[in-house]
N, C-alpha and C positions, 0 to 999 in steps of 0.2 A: 455509499458502502454496503448500504441496505441493495441496491440493484445487484449490484458485483454479484455477491453472495446467488443471491434469487436467479441471476444470470447463468453462473456457473452450476448451480444445480439443475437448471433447466436443459442446460448443454452436456450434463456429464458426459464424459468419455467421447464427445465430438471433436471432430478438427476445429480451432479455432481461424477466422483471418489470419493474415500476416499481422505480426507486432510494430507498430509503426513507433521507433525511438520518440520520434518528435513529439507525438500526440503524448506518448507517457510522460515525456520528459515536462511539457507544459501542464498536466496532471499532476505532477512531483512539485513542480515549483508552486501552484497554487497551494497545495497543499501545506508545503511550508509557511507562504502568506498567510494562509489562515491562523495555522498553528503561532505565528508571531505575534500576530494582532489580537490574540486573548492570553498573550502572554506565557505561552508553552516553556520557552527559553529564555524568561527572565531569570532563573537560575539552570546551572547546569548539574543535575544530579544522575543518578544512575538511570532513572528512569529515561530522560534525555538522550543517555549516551547510548541507551539499548537501543531506542527510537532511532537515532540517526545513524548507527550500525545496520539496523535491520532497513530501514530507509535506502541509504548507500547499495546494499548487497542488492535490494531490488531494482536499484536504477543501473547496477552494471550487470544484471542478469538481462534486462531489456536489450543494454546496449549489444551484449553478447547474441541475443534473438532476433534481432532488429532483422523484418524481413520474411522470416519462418513463421512456420505454423505450428502451435503448438496443442496439447490435448484439454478442455478442460478439465475441472478436478473439484466436484463440490464439497468433498470431505476436506481438502486442502485451503479450498475459499471459507469455509466455517473456523478453523483455525486460525487462519492471519486474520480474518473478522473478530475474534476474542481475544486475541493476541495485540492487536492494535486498539479496539478499543478500551481494554485493560491497561497499555501505557496512556494513551489519553486521560483514564480516569486517575491514574496513579501520578500523571504528570501536572493534574490541576485543571486542563482542556473545559472537564464540566462544572466548575466552580462560578 
């Protein structure tokens, strides 16, 4: 996640390479695997529900823009990073 934020800050405002649904889906599956292995989903509370909704929204968005280019956004990357780290913390990922 840190490298993603740094990358978006470095290339803020520039056009991205085309989005690849298959790479993003594999990354998403790996993230779910890691979260499941540390018992993030051992109980389903509001944190896990919010994470699942945001995660599915992101996956649907990747499906929508597959093969298209977008614009890098540094501030948006920082906001999404803070939201996800907060959800990981509240869900018990760092315990």
